[in-house]
N, C-alpha and C positions, 0 to 999 in steps of 0.2 A: 543848656550847658550841663555837662555831666558833673556829678558830684564825686570828687576824688578825695579820699580821706588819707591824710598823711599821719603816720604814727612816728613820733620823735621821742626817743628815749635818751636821756642825758645822764652822765655820771655826776659825781659830786662837784667836779670842777666846772660843770656847765657845758662840757663838750659832748657832742652827740656820740653815743655808742652805736646805736642802730637807727637807721632811717629807712622806713619801708613805706611804700605807697600802695594802698589797697584800691584796686580798680574793679568794678563790677562790669563784666562784659557778657552780653547775651549770646545766643547761639549764632546770630548773624555777624558777630564781631563788633557790635556797637556798644558804647558805654551805656550803662543803665543807671538811672537815678536810684540812689540808695533807699530813699523813702518808698519808691515804687516797689522795689525788691522786697522790702520789709512787709508791705501790704500784701504782696503776692504770697509770701511765705506764710503769713498769718492766715490768709484765706485758704491756702492749701492745707495747712495743719488742721483746720476745722474739719475738712473732709477726710483726712487720713487718720487723725488721732482718735482713739477709742474714747467715748465720753465716760466721765465718772458718774455713776448712778447713785453714789452715796447720798447726795442731797435729796434725791427723789425718794429713796428708801426711808430717809429720816423724816420727810414730810408725811409719808404713810404712817410710820410709827407714831409720830406726834399726833396726827389726826385720830388714830385709833385709841390711843391712851387718853385723849382728852375729849371723848364723846360727850361727857357730861358738861363740858364748857363749849359746846359747838357754836353757840350764838356769837361768842367772842372770837373764836379761832377760825371759823369756817371761811370767811372771806379772804383773809391773808393766805391761808394754805391753798385754797383753790385758785386764787389769782396767780400764785407762783406756778402751780401745775398747768394752768391754762397757757402760760408762757412756754412751758416745756413742750406742750403738744403741737406747737407751731414750729418747732425746731426742725431743720432740714435732715438731721440724722435720724434714721428709722428707729434704731434701737432706743434712743433717748425718748423719742416720741411714743413708742410702744409702752415704755415704762410709765410715762406720764399719763397716758390714757388708762392703763391698767390701774394705776393708783387712784385716779379720779373716780373711776367706776367702782372700785372696791370701797372707797370712802363713802360714796353716795349710797351704795347698798347697805353699808354698815350703819350709817346715820338714820336711814329710814327704818331699820329693824330695831334701833335702840329704844329702850323703855324710858320715856321722858316723864317728868312729874305731871305736866299737863299733856294729856294724850295728843300725839301728833295729828290724829284725825280731826281734832278740834282747833288746831293752831295753824291758821292760814299763813301767817307771817313766816313761821318756821318752815312750813312745807315749801313755800315759794323760795325761801333762802336756800334750802337744801337741794332743790331740784334745779335751780337756776344755772349751776355750772354745766349740767347736762345740756341745757338749752343753749348756752354760750358755745358749746362745741360745734353747733350747726354752722358757725361762721367760718370754719376751717375748710380747706379744699382737699385735704388728704382723705382718701377713701378708707384707709385703715382706721382712722379716727371716727369717721361716721359709722362704720360698721360696728365698732365697739360701743358707740353711743346708742345705736339702735338695739344691740344685744342687751345693754344695761336697762333700757326702757322696757324691753320685753320681759326681762327678769323681774323688774319691779312690778310690772302689771300682773305677772303670774303670782309672785310671792306676797305682794303688799298692795294689791289693787283696792282692797277694802279700806285700807288705812288712808290712802291718798284720795282725798276728796277735792281739795283746792288745787292740786297739781295737774289736774286734767288739761287745762288750757296749755300749760307748758309742754305736756306730752304730745298733745295734738300739734302744737307748733313744731316740735322736733320731727314728728313724722311727716308733716307737711314740707318742712325744709329739706328733709332727706329725699322726699319724692321730687321736689323741684330741682335739686342738684343732680339727681339721676336723669331727669329730663334734659337738663343742660348738657350733661355728658353724652347722652344719646344723640343730641343735635350736632355736637362737634364731630 
């Protein structure tokens, strides 16, 4: 049964001034359920509306300013960014992967009180978001992921001693996903 909404406006005496009925009709001339129409409009607006990149930019700024507190802040910031990189909108996903790779490059270069080369737990913590990017099926994300790994190997390969298994896992996952794509 179709959902028909009646709007009834009354004056002070209680008598109706205006009585309108709103019906939602599709292109075939059939009545459409109002809830279904709302869902379709929301879904369509996701694809049409330009995303706000403010939150992603603030996560980058927050991460860069708080490099000295990376052990506390790293997981919450990167978890939010990992959610951004699986978004269907390309622009938002591109910003998310750019921010993750920028943060990873910055935290690896940061001068910690205990040298990063000697801190296995911190190395694993900092490189793990790159490893988690392997689970996405978006080619642009995987390309940025591999670019970041190559950059880190060239610029900080001597610092990263405990992160090698994660790097090898990333390269292996990328190789496997390319093999799956070529089979399709």
